[in-house]
N, C-alpha and C positions, 0 to 999 in steps of 0.2 A: 356365576362368573360374569364380571363386567366385560363388555366388548372393548377391544382396543381400536382407537382411531388410527388412521394412517400416519398422522403426525406423531403420535405417541410411539408407534412401531418404529418409525424412522429415528426418533430420539433414542430409543432403547438400543436399536441396532448400532447406531453411530457411537453411542457410549461404550458398547461392548467392544467394538472394533478399536476405538481409541485406547481403551483400558488395556487391551491385549498388545498394543503397539508400544505403549509407554515404557515398560521394562526393557524392551529391546533398544529403544532409543537412548535410554539412560545407561545401558550396559557399557557403553564406551567410556563412561566416567566423565565427571565435570572438568577434570584437569586437562584432558586431551580430547577435543571433539573428534568424532569419527569422520573419516573422509566421506565426502558426499559424491554420489554418482546419480545422474538422472534427476528425477523430480525431488523437490523438497517437501517436507511435512511442515507447512507454513501456517502462520496465523497473523492477523493484523492487530494494530493498536487501536482500532475503532472504538472499543469499549474503554479505552484508557486515555481519553481526550486530554484531561488535565494532569495526568501523571507524567512526571519527567520521563522523557523517552529513555534515558539511561536506566531508570528503574524498570520500565516496560521491557527493555532488552533482557535484563536479568530474569524477570518473571517468565518470559517466553522461553528463554534458554533452559531455565531450571525445570520447566514443565515438559521438556523433551522435544520441543520443536527444533528444526534446523534451518528454518527460514522465517523471515519477518517482512511484513508490509507495514510501513510507517505512515500514519495519517499526518498530512502536512497542510490541511486547510488553514486559512488565514488566522483563525482564532485558536488553533491547536498549539500544544506545547512544542511540537517539532516543526512549526511553520518556518519557512526560510528566513523571515524577518526576526525570528527568535533564535536563530542558529548562526551566530558569528563564526568566523573562520576557526578560532580555537575550539569552540564547542563542536563544530563539524568534524574536526580531526579527532577529538576525543570520542565522539559517537562512532565514527568509522573504526577507530581502534577497538572500541568495546564490542562492536558487532563482530569483528574478526576474532578477538580474544574468546568470545563466547561461542564461536563456531557456527555463526548464523550466516545464511545467504540473505542479502537484501534483495528481495524479489520484486518489490513494487513500492512506489510512493502513492498514497491515495489523496488526490486532490478532490475538491468538491465545487467545481465550476459548472455553470449552465451556459449555453450559448446565449449571450446577451442580445436583447433587441436594440439597445441604445449603443451607438457607435463609440461614444466616450467610454462607456463601461466595457465594451469589447476591447478597446485599446488598453485599458487598465488590466483586463484579464490576460491579454497577451503578455504584458510585462510580468504579471504574476506567474504565468506559466514558464516564462524564461527563467525566473528565479527558482522555480521548482526543478526545471531541467538542470540548472547549475548545481542545485543541492544534490540531485541524483548523482551527478558526476563527482561531486566532492565526497559523498559518502561511499561510493563504490567506483573509483576511477578506472578499474580494469574491466568492469562489466556493469555499466549503469543500469539500474533497474528500470522497468517500464513505469510510466506515470499513468494512472488510471483515474477516470472520473465517470460521471453519468450525464445524461442529456437533460434530465428534468422531464416534466410532463407537458401536457397541452394537446390541442387539437392538431393532428398530423398535417392536415391540409393547410392549417394556418401557420405552421412553423417549419415545414420541411425545407423551404428555400433558405430560411435563416440558418437552420442547422447545416445545410450544405455549404453555405458561404462561410460561416464561422468555423466549422470544422476544417475546411480547407486551409484557413489561416493557422489553426492549431497544428495541423499536419506539417505545414510549411516550416513553422518555427521549430517543431520537433525534429524535422529532418536537418535543419540548420544546426541544431544542438547535438545531433547524433543520438537522439533519445526517442524511444517508441512511446507513443501515447495510445492508450487503449480506452475504449468506451465500453463499460460493462453494462449488460442488460440489467434493468432494474424494474421492479414491480411498479406499475403505474406510469 
C-alpha cells in the first residue's frame, strides 16, 4: 500500500467534505436561493481571469456556492476600467438573482517604491472601492491584496507608509482593505 502524503490527505478530506455539502447547498433549488445566515460558502474568480464575470457568477452559483470573491486586477475581465455603469448594474443584479453574497474584491497591488507609481495605485484603489460600492451598495465587500516579497528590513518602512495611505483612502470610501498573508 502506498503511503499518503499530508497534501494528498488534505485534498481527499476537503473533497469529501465539499461533496457532502453540495447536495445540501443545492437543495434550496436554483429558482429561489436559500436565505443565508452567518458565514458564506464562497469561492473566488481567481482561476477565471479571462472569463466574463457574468459567466463566472453562473458557474459559481450552479456549483452550490453562496458567496463570491471577484478578481479585479487591472488586466482582469472585471477590472473597474472594464466595468462601465451599465455593466456594474447588470453584474450587481445577477449576483443578487443568483443568491450570492459579494464577499470580496481581489486586487493585486504591491506597495510601490516609486512615488508616481504609488499615486497611480491610490487612484486604482479608489476605483476598486467605487466598484465595491456599485456592486454591493448595502454592504460593500472588502478589498484584499497582498504585499509582495522582499527583504523585510529593506521594505518595512515603505510598507508602513504606503499601507497608511491605502487605509486612509479606504476609510474615506467606507471600504475595508485587507492584506492577506501569502507564501513568500
